[in-house]
ZATI-566230 format. One record per residue: residue number from 1; chain; x, z, y of N, C-alpha, C in turn. Coordinates in nm, 2 decimals. Example, Ala and Ser with C-alpha at 12.3 -4.5 7.8 and 13.67 -1.06 7.14 Angstrom:
2
{keza: 1	dose: A	n.px: 1.32	n.pz: 0.78	n.py: -0.57	ca.px: 1.23	ca.pz: 0.78	ca.py: -0.45	c.px: 1.32	c.pz: 0.78	c.py: -0.33}
{keza: 2	dose: A	n.px: 1.28	n.pz: 0.71	n.py: -0.22	ca.px: 1.37	ca.pz: 0.71	ca.py: -0.11	c.px: 1.29	c.pz: 0.79	c.py: 0.00}
//
This chain:
66
{keza: 1	dose: A	n.px: 14.56	n.pz: 25.19	n.py: 7.00	ca.px: 14.42	ca.pz: 25.20	ca.py: 6.96	c.px: 14.36	c.pz: 25.31	c.py: 7.05}
{keza: 2	dose: A	n.px: 14.24	n.pz: 25.28	n.py: 7.10	ca.px: 14.16	ca.pz: 25.36	ca.py: 7.19	c.px: 14.06	c.pz: 25.44	c.py: 7.11}
{keza: 3	dose: A	n.px: 14.04	n.pz: 25.56	n.py: 7.14	ca.px: 13.94	ca.pz: 25.65	ca.py: 7.07	c.px: 13.85	c.pz: 25.71	c.py: 7.16}
{keza: 4	dose: A	n.px: 13.72	n.pz: 25.72	n.py: 7.12	ca.px: 13.62	ca.pz: 25.80	ca.py: 7.19	c.px: 13.55	c.pz: 25.89	c.py: 7.09}
{keza: 5	dose: A	n.px: 13.52	n.pz: 26.01	n.py: 7.13	ca.px: 13.45	ca.pz: 26.11	ca.py: 7.05	c.px: 13.31	c.pz: 26.13	c.py: 7.11}
{keza: 6	dose: A	n.px: 13.21	n.pz: 26.12	n.py: 7.02	ca.px: 13.08	ca.pz: 26.14	ca.py: 7.06	c.px: 13.01	c.pz: 26.23	c.py: 6.97}
{keza: 7	dose: A	n.px: 12.89	n.pz: 26.29	n.py: 7.01	ca.px: 12.81	ca.pz: 26.37	ca.py: 6.92	c.px: 12.74	c.pz: 26.29	c.py: 6.82}
{keza: 8	dose: A	n.px: 12.74	n.pz: 26.33	n.py: 6.69	ca.px: 12.68	ca.pz: 26.25	ca.py: 6.58	c.px: 12.53	c.pz: 26.22	c.py: 6.60}
{keza: 9	dose: A	n.px: 12.47	n.pz: 26.31	n.py: 6.68	ca.px: 12.32	ca.pz: 26.29	ca.py: 6.70	c.px: 12.30	c.pz: 26.18	c.py: 6.80}
{keza: 10	dose: A	n.px: 12.39	n.pz: 26.14	n.py: 6.88	ca.px: 12.37	ca.pz: 26.04	ca.py: 6.98	c.px: 12.38	c.pz: 25.90	c.py: 6.91}
{keza: 11	dose: A	n.px: 12.32	n.pz: 25.80	n.py: 6.97	ca.px: 12.32	ca.pz: 25.67	ca.py: 6.92	c.px: 12.41	c.pz: 25.58	c.py: 7.01}
{keza: 12	dose: A	n.px: 12.46	n.pz: 25.63	n.py: 7.12	ca.px: 12.54	ca.pz: 25.54	ca.py: 7.20	c.px: 12.68	c.pz: 25.61	c.py: 7.23}
{keza: 13	dose: A	n.px: 12.77	n.pz: 25.52	n.py: 7.25	ca.px: 12.91	ca.pz: 25.57	ca.py: 7.28	c.px: 12.97	c.pz: 25.49	c.py: 7.40}
{keza: 14	dose: A	n.px: 13.04	n.pz: 25.56	n.py: 7.48	ca.px: 13.11	ca.pz: 25.49	ca.py: 7.59	c.px: 13.25	c.pz: 25.46	c.py: 7.54}
{keza: 15	dose: A	n.px: 13.29	n.pz: 25.33	n.py: 7.55	ca.px: 13.43	ca.pz: 25.30	ca.py: 7.50	c.px: 13.50	c.pz: 25.21	c.py: 7.61}
{keza: 16	dose: A	n.px: 13.63	n.pz: 25.20	n.py: 7.59	ca.px: 13.71	ca.pz: 25.11	ca.py: 7.68	c.px: 13.75	c.pz: 24.99	c.py: 7.60}
{keza: 17	dose: A	n.px: 13.73	n.pz: 24.87	n.py: 7.66	ca.px: 13.77	ca.pz: 24.75	ca.py: 7.60	c.px: 13.93	c.pz: 24.75	c.py: 7.59}
{keza: 18	dose: A	n.px: 13.98	n.pz: 24.72	n.py: 7.47	ca.px: 14.13	ca.pz: 24.71	ca.py: 7.45	c.px: 14.19	c.pz: 24.59	c.py: 7.52}
{keza: 19	dose: A	n.px: 14.10	n.pz: 24.49	n.py: 7.56	ca.px: 14.15	ca.pz: 24.37	ca.py: 7.62	c.px: 14.16	c.pz: 24.38	c.py: 7.77}
{keza: 20	dose: A	n.px: 14.04	n.pz: 24.41	n.py: 7.83	ca.px: 14.04	ca.pz: 24.41	ca.py: 7.98	c.px: 14.04	c.pz: 24.55	c.py: 8.04}
{keza: 21	dose: A	n.px: 14.02	n.pz: 24.66	n.py: 7.96	ca.px: 14.02	ca.pz: 24.79	ca.py: 8.01	c.px: 13.89	c.pz: 24.85	c.py: 8.07}
{keza: 22	dose: A	n.px: 13.79	n.pz: 24.76	n.py: 8.07	ca.px: 13.66	ca.pz: 24.80	ca.py: 8.13	c.px: 13.59	c.pz: 24.89	c.py: 8.03}
{keza: 23	dose: A	n.px: 13.52	n.pz: 24.99	n.py: 8.09	ca.px: 13.44	ca.pz: 25.08	ca.py: 8.00	c.px: 13.30	c.pz: 25.02	c.py: 7.99}
{keza: 24	dose: A	n.px: 13.24	n.pz: 25.04	n.py: 7.87	ca.px: 13.10	ca.pz: 25.00	ca.py: 7.85	c.px: 13.04	c.pz: 25.09	c.py: 7.74}
{keza: 25	dose: A	n.px: 12.91	n.pz: 25.08	n.py: 7.73	ca.px: 12.84	ca.pz: 25.16	ca.py: 7.63	c.px: 12.79	c.pz: 25.07	c.py: 7.51}
{keza: 26	dose: A	n.px: 12.81	n.pz: 25.13	n.py: 7.39	ca.px: 12.77	ca.pz: 25.06	ca.py: 7.27	c.px: 12.69	c.pz: 25.15	c.py: 7.18}
{keza: 27	dose: A	n.px: 12.61	n.pz: 25.09	n.py: 7.09	ca.px: 12.53	ca.pz: 25.17	ca.py: 7.00	c.px: 12.61	c.pz: 25.20	c.py: 6.87}
{keza: 28	dose: A	n.px: 12.59	n.pz: 25.32	n.py: 6.82	ca.px: 12.65	ca.pz: 25.37	ca.py: 6.70	c.px: 12.54	c.pz: 25.42	c.py: 6.60}
{keza: 29	dose: A	n.px: 12.54	n.pz: 25.37	n.py: 6.48	ca.px: 12.44	ca.pz: 25.42	ca.py: 6.38	c.px: 12.50	c.pz: 25.52	c.py: 6.29}
{keza: 30	dose: A	n.px: 12.46	n.pz: 25.65	n.py: 6.31	ca.px: 12.52	ca.pz: 25.76	ca.py: 6.22	c.px: 12.49	c.pz: 25.74	c.py: 6.07}
{keza: 31	dose: A	n.px: 12.39	n.pz: 25.65	n.py: 6.04	ca.px: 12.36	ca.pz: 25.63	ca.py: 5.90	c.px: 12.46	c.pz: 25.53	c.py: 5.83}
{keza: 32	dose: A	n.px: 12.54	n.pz: 25.46	n.py: 5.91	ca.px: 12.64	ca.pz: 25.37	ca.py: 5.86	c.px: 12.78	c.pz: 25.44	c.py: 5.86}
{keza: 33	dose: A	n.px: 12.80	n.pz: 25.53	n.py: 5.76	ca.px: 12.93	ca.pz: 25.60	ca.py: 5.75	c.px: 13.05	c.pz: 25.51	c.py: 5.74}
{keza: 34	dose: A	n.px: 13.15	n.pz: 25.53	n.py: 5.81	ca.px: 13.27	ca.pz: 25.46	ca.py: 5.81	c.px: 13.25	c.pz: 25.31	c.py: 5.82}
{keza: 35	dose: A	n.px: 13.16	n.pz: 25.27	n.py: 5.91	ca.px: 13.13	ca.pz: 25.13	ca.py: 5.93	c.px: 13.24	c.pz: 25.06	c.py: 6.01}
{keza: 36	dose: A	n.px: 13.27	n.pz: 24.94	n.py: 5.97	ca.px: 13.37	ca.pz: 24.85	ca.py: 6.05	c.px: 13.29	c.pz: 24.73	c.py: 6.09}
{keza: 37	dose: A	n.px: 13.29	n.pz: 24.70	n.py: 6.22	ca.px: 13.23	ca.pz: 24.58	ca.py: 6.27	c.px: 13.29	c.pz: 24.53	c.py: 6.39}
{keza: 38	dose: A	n.px: 13.26	n.pz: 24.41	n.py: 6.43	ca.px: 13.31	ca.pz: 24.34	ca.py: 6.55	c.px: 13.20	c.pz: 24.33	c.py: 6.66}
{keza: 39	dose: A	n.px: 13.24	n.pz: 24.36	n.py: 6.78	ca.px: 13.14	ca.pz: 24.35	ca.py: 6.89	c.px: 13.22	c.pz: 24.29	c.py: 7.01}
{keza: 40	dose: A	n.px: 13.16	n.pz: 24.19	n.py: 7.07	ca.px: 13.22	ca.pz: 24.13	ca.py: 7.19	c.px: 13.21	c.pz: 24.22	c.py: 7.31}
{keza: 41	dose: A	n.px: 13.32	n.pz: 24.23	n.py: 7.39	ca.px: 13.31	ca.pz: 24.30	ca.py: 7.52	c.px: 13.21	c.pz: 24.23	c.py: 7.61}
{keza: 42	dose: A	n.px: 13.12	n.pz: 24.31	n.py: 7.67	ca.px: 13.02	ca.pz: 24.25	ca.py: 7.76	c.px: 13.08	c.pz: 24.20	c.py: 7.89}
{keza: 43	dose: A	n.px: 13.21	n.pz: 24.24	n.py: 7.92	ca.px: 13.27	ca.pz: 24.20	ca.py: 8.05	c.px: 13.36	c.pz: 24.08	c.py: 8.03}
{keza: 44	dose: A	n.px: 13.46	n.pz: 24.09	n.py: 7.93	ca.px: 13.55	ca.pz: 23.97	ca.py: 7.91	c.px: 13.52	c.pz: 23.89	c.py: 7.79}
{keza: 45	dose: A	n.px: 13.42	n.pz: 23.93	n.py: 7.71	ca.px: 13.37	ca.pz: 23.85	ca.py: 7.60	c.px: 13.47	c.pz: 23.84	c.py: 7.48}
{keza: 46	dose: A	n.px: 13.57	n.pz: 23.91	n.py: 7.48	ca.px: 13.67	ca.pz: 23.91	ca.py: 7.37	c.px: 13.62	c.pz: 24.00	c.py: 7.26}
{keza: 47	dose: A	n.px: 13.66	n.pz: 23.96	n.py: 7.13	ca.px: 13.61	ca.pz: 24.04	ca.py: 7.02	c.px: 13.68	c.pz: 24.17	c.py: 7.00}
{keza: 48	dose: A	n.px: 13.61	n.pz: 24.28	n.py: 6.98	ca.px: 13.66	ca.pz: 24.41	ca.py: 6.96	c.px: 13.63	c.pz: 24.46	c.py: 6.82}
{keza: 49	dose: A	n.px: 13.72	n.pz: 24.51	n.py: 6.75	ca.px: 13.70	ca.pz: 24.57	ca.py: 6.62	c.px: 13.67	c.pz: 24.71	c.py: 6.63}
{keza: 50	dose: A	n.px: 13.56	n.pz: 24.75	n.py: 6.58	ca.px: 13.51	ca.pz: 24.89	ca.py: 6.60	c.px: 13.50	c.pz: 24.96	c.py: 6.46}
{keza: 51	dose: A	n.px: 13.55	n.pz: 25.08	n.py: 6.45	ca.px: 13.53	ca.pz: 25.15	ca.py: 6.32	c.px: 13.47	c.pz: 25.29	c.py: 6.35}
{keza: 52	dose: A	n.px: 13.35	n.pz: 25.31	n.py: 6.30	ca.px: 13.28	ca.pz: 25.44	ca.py: 6.33	c.px: 13.31	c.pz: 25.53	c.py: 6.21}
{keza: 53	dose: A	n.px: 13.35	n.pz: 25.65	n.py: 6.23	ca.px: 13.38	ca.pz: 25.75	ca.py: 6.13	c.px: 13.30	c.pz: 25.87	c.py: 6.16}
{keza: 54	dose: A	n.px: 13.23	n.pz: 25.92	n.py: 6.06	ca.px: 13.15	ca.pz: 26.04	ca.py: 6.08	c.px: 13.20	c.pz: 26.15	c.py: 5.99}
{keza: 55	dose: A	n.px: 13.22	n.pz: 26.27	n.py: 6.06	ca.px: 13.27	ca.pz: 26.39	ca.py: 5.99	c.px: 13.19	c.pz: 26.51	c.py: 6.04}
{keza: 56	dose: A	n.px: 13.08	n.pz: 26.54	n.py: 5.97	ca.px: 13.00	ca.pz: 26.65	ca.py: 6.01	c.px: 12.93	c.pz: 26.62	c.py: 6.15}
{keza: 57	dose: A	n.px: 12.95	n.pz: 26.70	n.py: 6.25	ca.px: 12.88	ca.pz: 26.69	ca.py: 6.37	c.px: 12.96	c.pz: 26.60	c.py: 6.47}
{keza: 58	dose: A	n.px: 13.08	n.pz: 26.56	n.py: 6.43	ca.px: 13.16	ca.pz: 26.48	ca.py: 6.53	c.px: 13.18	c.pz: 26.34	c.py: 6.48}
{keza: 59	dose: A	n.px: 13.16	n.pz: 26.24	n.py: 6.57	ca.px: 13.18	ca.pz: 26.10	ca.py: 6.54	c.px: 13.30	c.pz: 26.05	c.py: 6.61}
{keza: 60	dose: A	n.px: 13.38	n.pz: 25.97	n.py: 6.54	ca.px: 13.50	ca.pz: 25.91	ca.py: 6.61	c.px: 13.47	c.pz: 25.76	c.py: 6.60}
{keza: 61	dose: A	n.px: 13.49	n.pz: 25.69	n.py: 6.71	ca.px: 13.48	ca.pz: 25.55	ca.py: 6.72	c.px: 13.61	c.pz: 25.49	c.py: 6.76}
{keza: 62	dose: A	n.px: 13.68	n.pz: 25.42	n.py: 6.67	ca.px: 13.81	ca.pz: 25.36	ca.py: 6.70	c.px: 13.79	c.pz: 25.22	c.py: 6.74}
{keza: 63	dose: A	n.px: 13.85	n.pz: 25.17	n.py: 6.85	ca.px: 13.83	ca.pz: 25.04	ca.py: 6.89	c.px: 13.97	c.pz: 24.97	c.py: 6.91}
{keza: 64	dose: A	n.px: 13.98	n.pz: 24.85	n.py: 6.87	ca.px: 14.11	ca.pz: 24.78	ca.py: 6.87	c.px: 14.08	c.pz: 24.63	c.py: 6.89}
{keza: 65	dose: A	n.px: 14.19	n.pz: 24.56	n.py: 6.92	ca.px: 14.17	ca.pz: 24.41	ca.py: 6.93	c.px: 14.16	c.pz: 24.36	c.py: 6.79}
{keza: 66	dose: A	n.px: 14.07	n.pz: 24.26	n.py: 6.78	ca.px: 14.05	ca.pz: 24.20	ca.py: 6.65	c.px: 14.16	c.pz: 24.11	c.py: 6.61}
//
């Protein structure tokens, strides 16, 4: 599982695709606490399961193969 840490005030996060390894930017909504959603990699088009977790000022975005 790959993890990226971003500031909770930001709306975008830079993540690495667990399929092809390419980095890309995705949007994260701080209003959606502990959101779980699927987004396709913009490079290889494979589905990526993303889980956004918010804890105070720090946001953790876990990405994994669906």
